[in-house]
Backbone as XML, in Angstrom:
<?xml version="1.0"?>
<chain id="A" units="angstrom">
  <residue number="1" name="MET">
    <atom name="N" x="-30.782" y="-10.248" z="42.666"/>
    <atom name="CA" x="-29.501" y="-10.003" z="42.035"/>
    <atom name="C" x="-28.556" y="-11.152" z="42.369"/>
  </residue>
  <residue number="2" name="GLY">
    <atom name="N" x="-27.433" y="-11.158" z="41.662"/>
    <atom name="CA" x="-26.459" y="-12.218" z="41.889"/>
    <atom name="C" x="-25.572" y="-11.908" z="43.074"/>
  </residue>
  <residue number="3" name="GLY">
    <atom name="N" x="-24.825" y="-12.893" z="43.452"/>
    <atom name="CA" x="-23.932" y="-12.739" z="44.589"/>
    <atom name="C" x="-22.535" y="-12.344" z="44.123"/>
  </residue>
  <residue number="4" name="PRO">
    <atom name="N" x="-21.585" y="-12.430" z="45.012"/>
    <atom name="CA" x="-20.211" y="-12.064" z="44.676"/>
    <atom name="C" x="-19.588" y="-12.979" z="43.623"/>
  </residue>
  <residue number="5" name="ASN">
    <atom name="N" x="-20.025" y="-14.232" z="43.576"/>
    <atom name="CA" x="-19.486" y="-15.138" z="42.551"/>
    <atom name="C" x="-19.859" y="-14.667" z="41.142"/>
  </residue>
  <residue number="6" name="LEU">
    <atom name="N" x="-21.067" y="-14.171" z="40.989"/>
    <atom name="CA" x="-21.487" y="-13.661" z="39.689"/>
    <atom name="C" x="-20.660" y="-12.445" z="39.301"/>
  </residue>
  <residue number="7" name="GLU">
    <atom name="N" x="-20.403" y="-11.573" z="40.264"/>
    <atom name="CA" x="-19.601" y="-10.384" z="39.983"/>
    <atom name="C" x="-18.177" y="-10.764" z="39.594"/>
  </residue>
  <residue number="8" name="VAL">
    <atom name="N" x="-17.626" y="-11.762" z="40.260"/>
    <atom name="CA" x="-16.281" y="-12.227" z="39.918"/>
    <atom name="C" x="-16.284" y="-12.828" z="38.518"/>
  </residue>
  <residue number="9" name="PHE">
    <atom name="N" x="-17.320" y="-13.593" z="38.198"/>
    <atom name="CA" x="-17.437" y="-14.184" z="36.867"/>
    <atom name="C" x="-17.549" y="-13.100" z="35.790"/>
  </residue>
  <residue number="10" name="LYS">
    <atom name="N" x="-18.417" y="-12.109" z="36.022"/>
    <atom name="CA" x="-18.574" y="-11.026" z="35.046"/>
    <atom name="C" x="-17.271" y="-10.254" z="34.861"/>
  </residue>
  <residue number="11" name="PHE">
    <atom name="N" x="-16.573" y="-9.971" z="35.963"/>
    <atom name="CA" x="-15.298" y="-9.262" z="35.879"/>
    <atom name="C" x="-14.290" y="-10.081" z="35.084"/>
  </residue>
  <residue number="12" name="GLY">
    <atom name="N" x="-14.258" y="-11.376" z="35.358"/>
    <atom name="CA" x="-13.354" y="-12.249" z="34.602"/>
    <atom name="C" x="-13.677" y="-12.254" z="33.116"/>
  </residue>
  <residue number="13" name="MET">
    <atom name="N" x="-14.950" y="-12.268" z="32.778"/>
    <atom name="CA" x="-15.344" y="-12.234" z="31.361"/>
    <atom name="C" x="-14.976" y="-10.898" z="30.721"/>
  </residue>
  <residue number="14" name="TYR">
    <atom name="N" x="-15.203" y="-9.801" z="31.454"/>
    <atom name="CA" x="-14.860" y="-8.483" z="30.912"/>
    <atom name="C" x="-13.373" y="-8.359" z="30.631"/>
  </residue>
  <residue number="15" name="ILE">
    <atom name="N" x="-12.564" y="-9.004" z="31.466"/>
    <atom name="CA" x="-11.113" y="-8.943" z="31.294"/>
    <atom name="C" x="-10.634" y="-9.955" z="30.254"/>
  </residue>
  <residue number="16" name="MET">
    <atom name="N" x="-11.126" y="-11.187" z="30.326"/>
    <atom name="CA" x="-10.590" y="-12.261" z="29.490"/>
    <atom name="C" x="-11.095" y="-12.213" z="28.051"/>
  </residue>
  <residue number="17" name="PHE">
    <atom name="N" x="-12.315" y="-11.737" z="27.812"/>
    <atom name="CA" x="-12.846" y="-11.739" z="26.454"/>
    <atom name="C" x="-12.000" y="-10.885" z="25.503"/>
  </residue>
  <residue number="18" name="PRO">
    <atom name="N" x="-11.677" y="-9.629" z="25.814"/>
    <atom name="CA" x="-10.817" y="-8.859" z="24.899"/>
    <atom name="C" x="-9.422" y="-9.446" z="24.755"/>
  </residue>
  <residue number="19" name="ILE">
    <atom name="N" x="-8.885" y="-10.001" z="25.848"/>
    <atom name="CA" x="-7.560" y="-10.610" z="25.769"/>
    <atom name="C" x="-7.597" y="-11.831" z="24.865"/>
  </residue>
  <residue number="20" name="ALA">
    <atom name="N" x="-8.641" y="-12.645" z="24.984"/>
    <atom name="CA" x="-8.765" y="-13.833" z="24.132"/>
    <atom name="C" x="-8.919" y="-13.444" z="22.660"/>
  </residue>
  <residue number="21" name="ILE">
    <atom name="N" x="-9.703" y="-12.425" z="22.384"/>
    <atom name="CA" x="-9.874" y="-11.969" z="20.997"/>
    <atom name="C" x="-8.553" y="-11.448" z="20.449"/>
  </residue>
  <residue number="22" name="MET">
    <atom name="N" x="-7.844" y="-10.646" z="21.227"/>
    <atom name="CA" x="-6.546" y="-10.129" z="20.763"/>
    <atom name="C" x="-5.551" y="-11.257" z="20.565"/>
  </residue>
  <residue number="23" name="TYR">
    <atom name="N" x="-5.572" y="-12.264" z="21.436"/>
    <atom name="CA" x="-4.661" y="-13.397" z="21.286"/>
    <atom name="C" x="-4.999" y="-14.183" z="20.021"/>
  </residue>
  <residue number="24" name="TYR">
    <atom name="N" x="-6.295" y="-14.421" z="19.776"/>
    <atom name="CA" x="-6.709" y="-15.188" z="18.600"/>
    <atom name="C" x="-6.285" y="-14.486" z="17.316"/>
  </residue>
  <residue number="25" name="TYR">
    <atom name="N" x="-6.555" y="-13.200" z="17.208"/>
    <atom name="CA" x="-6.218" y="-12.472" z="15.990"/>
    <atom name="C" x="-4.757" y="-12.051" z="15.942"/>
  </residue>
  <residue number="26" name="GLY">
    <atom name="N" x="-4.074" y="-12.056" z="17.064"/>
    <atom name="CA" x="-2.693" y="-11.596" z="17.099"/>
    <atom name="C" x="-1.665" y="-12.671" z="16.831"/>
  </residue>
  <residue number="27" name="THR">
    <atom name="N" x="-2.057" y="-13.943" z="16.934"/>
    <atom name="CA" x="-1.106" y="-15.020" z="16.698"/>
    <atom name="C" x="-1.211" y="-15.501" z="15.264"/>
  </residue>
  <residue number="28" name="ASN">
    <atom name="N" x="-0.073" y="-15.779" z="14.668"/>
    <atom name="CA" x="0.010" y="-16.348" z="13.331"/>
    <atom name="C" x="-0.644" y="-15.443" z="12.280"/>
  </residue>
  <residue number="29" name="LEU">
    <atom name="N" x="-0.375" y="-14.161" z="12.351"/>
    <atom name="CA" x="-0.995" y="-13.220" z="11.428"/>
    <atom name="C" x="-0.541" y="-13.437" z="9.990"/>
  </residue>
  <residue number="30" name="ASP">
    <atom name="N" x="0.729" y="-13.776" z="9.798"/>
    <atom name="CA" x="1.243" y="-13.911" z="8.444"/>
    <atom name="C" x="0.555" y="-15.031" z="7.687"/>
  </residue>
  <residue number="31" name="LYS">
    <atom name="N" x="0.246" y="-16.113" z="8.360"/>
    <atom name="CA" x="-0.397" y="-17.235" z="7.677"/>
    <atom name="C" x="-1.900" y="-17.010" z="7.522"/>
  </residue>
  <residue number="32" name="ARG">
    <atom name="N" x="-2.527" y="-16.439" z="8.533"/>
    <atom name="CA" x="-3.981" y="-16.337" z="8.535"/>
    <atom name="C" x="-4.509" y="-15.214" z="7.636"/>
  </residue>
  <residue number="33" name="PHE">
    <atom name="N" x="-3.868" y="-14.061" z="7.647"/>
    <atom name="CA" x="-4.420" y="-12.904" z="6.949"/>
    <atom name="C" x="-3.524" y="-12.423" z="5.815"/>
  </residue>
  <residue number="34" name="SER">
    <atom name="N" x="-2.725" y="-13.288" z="5.241"/>
    <atom name="CA" x="-1.813" y="-12.844" z="4.187"/>
    <atom name="C" x="-2.486" y="-12.945" z="2.823"/>
  </residue>
  <residue number="35" name="VAL">
    <atom name="N" x="-2.171" y="-11.999" z="1.962"/>
    <atom name="CA" x="-2.638" y="-12.008" z="0.583"/>
    <atom name="C" x="-1.401" y="-12.184" z="-0.287"/>
  </residue>
  <residue number="36" name="PRO">
    <atom name="N" x="-1.310" y="-13.292" z="-1.023"/>
    <atom name="CA" x="-0.097" y="-13.520" z="-1.811"/>
    <atom name="C" x="0.088" y="-12.447" z="-2.884"/>
  </residue>
  <residue number="37" name="ASP">
    <atom name="N" x="1.310" y="-12.021" z="-3.054"/>
    <atom name="CA" x="1.704" y="-11.028" z="-4.067"/>
    <atom name="C" x="0.968" y="-9.708" z="-3.913"/>
  </residue>
  <residue number="38" name="PHE">
    <atom name="N" x="0.664" y="-9.310" z="-2.675"/>
    <atom name="CA" x="0.000" y="-8.029" z="-2.462"/>
    <atom name="C" x="0.969" y="-6.880" z="-2.662"/>
  </residue>
  <residue number="39" name="TRP">
    <atom name="N" x="2.156" y="-6.960" z="-2.070"/>
    <atom name="CA" x="3.150" y="-5.908" z="-2.203"/>
    <atom name="C" x="4.003" y="-6.169" z="-3.434"/>
  </residue>
  <residue number="40" name="PRO">
    <atom name="N" x="4.348" y="-5.122" z="-4.187"/>
    <atom name="CA" x="5.181" y="-5.332" z="-5.377"/>
    <atom name="C" x="6.597" y="-5.730" z="-5.005"/>
  </residue>
  <residue number="41" name="LYS">
    <atom name="N" x="7.220" y="-6.439" z="-5.908"/>
    <atom name="CA" x="8.609" y="-6.845" z="-5.703"/>
    <atom name="C" x="9.519" y="-5.634" z="-5.931"/>
  </residue>
  <residue number="42" name="PRO">
    <atom name="N" x="10.727" y="-5.632" z="-5.382"/>
    <atom name="CA" x="11.621" y="-4.470" z="-5.562"/>
    <atom name="C" x="11.915" y="-4.160" z="-7.027"/>
  </residue>
  <residue number="43" name="GLU">
    <atom name="N" x="11.890" y="-5.177" z="-7.888"/>
    <atom name="CA" x="12.142" y="-4.921" z="-9.312"/>
    <atom name="C" x="10.983" y="-4.162" z="-9.969"/>
  </residue>
  <residue number="44" name="GLN">
    <atom name="N" x="9.784" y="-4.269" z="-9.397"/>
    <atom name="CA" x="8.599" y="-3.658" z="-9.997"/>
    <atom name="C" x="8.346" y="-2.234" z="-9.494"/>
  </residue>
  <residue number="45" name="THR">
    <atom name="N" x="9.054" y="-1.805" z="-8.491"/>
    <atom name="CA" x="8.799" y="-0.482" z="-7.926"/>
    <atom name="C" x="9.667" y="0.573" z="-8.609"/>
  </residue>
  <residue number="46" name="ASN">
    <atom name="N" x="9.309" y="1.811" z="-8.393"/>
    <atom name="CA" x="10.112" y="2.911" z="-8.916"/>
    <atom name="C" x="11.411" y="3.006" z="-8.127"/>
  </residue>
  <residue number="47" name="ARG">
    <atom name="N" x="12.483" y="3.286" z="-8.829"/>
    <atom name="CA" x="13.778" y="3.436" z="-8.181"/>
    <atom name="C" x="14.201" y="4.886" z="-8.335"/>
  </residue>
  <residue number="48" name="ILE">
    <atom name="N" x="14.444" y="5.543" z="-7.241"/>
    <atom name="CA" x="14.815" y="6.952" z="-7.251"/>
    <atom name="C" x="16.288" y="7.064" z="-7.617"/>
  </residue>
  <residue number="49" name="PRO">
    <atom name="N" x="16.614" y="7.869" z="-8.634"/>
    <atom name="CA" x="18.026" y="8.030" z="-8.990"/>
    <atom name="C" x="18.739" y="8.927" z="-7.980"/>
  </residue>
  <residue number="50" name="PHE">
    <atom name="N" x="19.939" y="8.513" z="-7.576"/>
    <atom name="CA" x="20.725" y="9.281" z="-6.621"/>
    <atom name="C" x="21.996" y="9.851" z="-7.251"/>
  </residue>
  <residue number="51" name="GLU">
    <atom name="N" x="22.539" y="9.152" z="-8.220"/>
    <atom name="CA" x="23.767" y="9.597" z="-8.870"/>
    <atom name="C" x="23.461" y="10.702" z="-9.875"/>
  </residue>
  <residue number="52" name="LYS">
    <atom name="N" x="24.430" y="11.561" z="-10.115"/>
    <atom name="CA" x="24.230" y="12.694" z="-11.021"/>
    <atom name="C" x="23.929" y="12.220" z="-12.438"/>
  </residue>
  <residue number="53" name="ASP">
    <atom name="N" x="24.632" y="11.180" z="-12.883"/>
    <atom name="CA" x="24.391" y="10.655" z="-14.231"/>
    <atom name="C" x="22.991" y="10.066" z="-14.357"/>
  </residue>
  <residue number="54" name="GLU">
    <atom name="N" x="22.556" y="9.352" z="-13.328"/>
    <atom name="CA" x="21.218" y="8.770" z="-13.357"/>
    <atom name="C" x="20.148" y="9.855" z="-13.378"/>
  </residue>
  <residue number="55" name="ILE">
    <atom name="N" x="20.354" y="10.916" z="-12.609"/>
    <atom name="CA" x="19.385" y="12.012" z="-12.573"/>
    <atom name="C" x="19.317" y="12.686" z="-13.934"/>
  </residue>
  <residue number="56" name="LYS">
    <atom name="N" x="20.473" y="12.904" z="-14.543"/>
    <atom name="CA" x="20.507" y="13.547" z="-15.852"/>
    <atom name="C" x="19.813" y="12.684" z="-16.903"/>
  </residue>
  <residue number="57" name="SER">
    <atom name="N" x="20.071" y="11.376" z="-16.900"/>
    <atom name="CA" x="19.433" y="10.497" z="-17.880"/>
    <atom name="C" x="17.928" y="10.416" z="-17.645"/>
  </residue>
  <residue number="58" name="GLU">
    <atom name="N" x="17.505" y="10.442" z="-16.388"/>
    <atom name="CA" x="16.075" y="10.416" z="-16.096"/>
    <atom name="C" x="15.401" y="11.709" z="-16.563"/>
  </residue>
  <residue number="59" name="LEU">
    <atom name="N" x="16.053" y="12.846" z="-16.362"/>
    <atom name="CA" x="15.494" y="14.111" z="-16.848"/>
    <atom name="C" x="15.400" y="14.125" z="-18.373"/>
  </residue>
  <residue number="60" name="GLU">
    <atom name="N" x="16.416" y="13.587" z="-19.041"/>
    <atom name="CA" x="16.370" y="13.513" z="-20.504"/>
    <atom name="C" x="15.242" y="12.601" z="-20.972"/>
  </residue>
  <residue number="61" name="ARG">
    <atom name="N" x="15.054" y="11.487" z="-20.279"/>
    <atom name="CA" x="13.966" y="10.570" z="-20.639"/>
    <atom name="C" x="12.607" y="11.242" z="-20.459"/>
  </residue>
  <residue number="62" name="LEU">
    <atom name="N" x="12.417" y="11.964" z="-19.342"/>
    <atom name="CA" x="11.152" y="12.656" z="-19.104"/>
    <atom name="C" x="10.926" y="13.775" z="-20.114"/>
  </residue>
  <residue number="63" name="ARG">
    <atom name="N" x="11.991" y="14.490" z="-20.458"/>
    <atom name="CA" x="11.883" y="15.566" z="-21.433"/>
    <atom name="C" x="11.501" y="15.008" z="-22.803"/>
  </residue>
  <residue number="64" name="ALA">
    <atom name="N" x="12.138" y="13.910" z="-23.208"/>
    <atom name="CA" x="11.824" y="13.291" z="-24.497"/>
    <atom name="C" x="10.378" y="12.802" z="-24.522"/>
  </residue>
  <residue number="65" name="ARG">
    <atom name="N" x="9.929" y="12.214" z="-23.417"/>
    <atom name="CA" x="8.549" y="11.740" z="-23.359"/>
    <atom name="C" x="7.575" y="12.905" z="-23.440"/>
  </residue>
  <residue number="66" name="ARG">
    <atom name="N" x="7.871" y="13.997" z="-22.728"/>
    <atom name="CA" x="6.997" y="15.177" z="-22.753"/>
    <atom name="C" x="6.920" y="15.769" z="-24.151"/>
  </residue>
  <residue number="67" name="LEU">
    <atom name="N" x="8.081" y="15.865" z="-24.822"/>
    <atom name="CA" x="8.080" y="16.424" z="-26.170"/>
    <atom name="C" x="7.363" y="15.511" z="-27.156"/>
  </residue>
  <residue number="68" name="TYR">
    <atom name="N" x="7.520" y="14.201" z="-26.998"/>
    <atom name="CA" x="6.812" y="13.260" z="-27.872"/>
    <atom name="C" x="5.304" y="13.407" z="-27.715"/>
  </residue>
  <residue number="69" name="LEU">
    <atom name="N" x="4.833" y="13.476" z="-26.474"/>
    <atom name="CA" x="3.394" y="13.635" z="-26.236"/>
    <atom name="C" x="2.901" y="14.990" z="-26.740"/>
  </residue>
  <residue number="70" name="ARG">
    <atom name="N" x="3.731" y="16.020" z="-26.624"/>
    <atom name="CA" x="3.354" y="17.345" z="-27.124"/>
    <atom name="C" x="3.223" y="17.332" z="-28.638"/>
  </residue>
  <residue number="71" name="ASP">
    <atom name="N" x="4.209" y="16.729" z="-29.320"/>
    <atom name="CA" x="4.144" y="16.643" z="-30.775"/>
    <atom name="C" x="2.938" y="15.828" z="-31.233"/>
  </residue>
  <residue number="72" name="LYS">
    <atom name="N" x="2.659" y="14.757" z="-30.516"/>
    <atom name="CA" x="1.509" y="13.919" z="-30.853"/>
    <atom name="C" x="0.205" y="14.705" z="-30.682"/>
  </residue>
  <residue number="73" name="ARG">
    <atom name="N" x="0.101" y="15.459" z="-29.573"/>
    <atom name="CA" x="-1.100" y="16.258" z="-29.327"/>
    <atom name="C" x="-1.262" y="17.340" z="-30.378"/>
  </residue>
  <residue number="74" name="LEU">
    <atom name="N" x="-0.153" y="18.031" z="-30.745"/>
    <atom name="CA" x="-0.232" y="19.078" z="-31.754"/>
    <atom name="C" x="-0.615" y="18.516" z="-33.114"/>
  </residue>
  <residue number="75" name="ALA">
    <atom name="N" x="-0.108" y="17.320" z="-33.441"/>
    <atom name="CA" x="-0.464" y="16.698" z="-34.720"/>
    <atom name="C" x="-1.949" y="16.345" z="-34.754"/>
  </residue>
  <residue number="76" name="GLU">
    <atom name="N" x="-2.476" y="15.866" z="-33.636"/>
    <atom name="CA" x="-3.914" y="15.548" z="-33.573"/>
    <atom name="C" x="-4.753" y="16.805" z="-33.679"/>
  </residue>
  <residue number="77" name="GLU">
    <atom name="N" x="-4.320" y="17.895" z="-33.026"/>
    <atom name="CA" x="-5.048" y="19.150" z="-33.114"/>
    <atom name="C" x="-4.994" y="19.706" z="-34.538"/>
  </residue>
  <residue number="78" name="LYS">
    <atom name="N" x="-3.846" y="19.580" z="-35.172"/>
    <atom name="CA" x="-3.698" y="20.058" z="-36.541"/>
    <atom name="C" x="-4.590" y="19.255" z="-37.482"/>
  </residue>
  <residue number="79" name="LYS">
    <atom name="N" x="-4.633" y="17.952" z="-37.259"/>
    <atom name="CA" x="-5.461" y="17.087" z="-38.097"/>
    <atom name="C" x="-6.937" y="17.390" z="-37.870"/>
  </residue>
  <residue number="80" name="GLY">
    <atom name="N" x="-7.317" y="17.723" z="-36.618"/>
    <atom name="CA" x="-8.707" y="18.036" z="-36.311"/>
    <atom name="C" x="-9.141" y="19.380" z="-36.873"/>
  </residue>
  <residue number="81" name="ASN">
    <atom name="N" x="-8.217" y="20.342" z="-37.037"/>
    <atom name="CA" x="-8.553" y="21.657" z="-37.543"/>
    <atom name="C" x="-8.719" y="21.659" z="-39.060"/>
  </residue>
  <residue number="82" name="GLU">
    <atom name="N" x="-8.140" y="20.689" z="-39.716"/>
    <atom name="CA" x="-8.204" y="20.674" z="-41.192"/>
    <atom name="C" x="-9.505" y="20.157" z="-41.712"/>
  </residue>
</chain>
């Protein structure tokens, strides 16, 4: 078997190897692992309405869209039944 120097070396490797790996992957993360345009810009995301007028207009828009899709579906069903 090895002597105390080998044990000190093994202990040092057990301690330093994970620290070295964490240091390598932990430094400069933005440059090394970045994907350009991964996150959407604020203009491209959904904006939650907070004002009463905005909420009302959003509900009207959703209602109009729902009714349009309903009328379209009923027209297709009517056309298919004939």
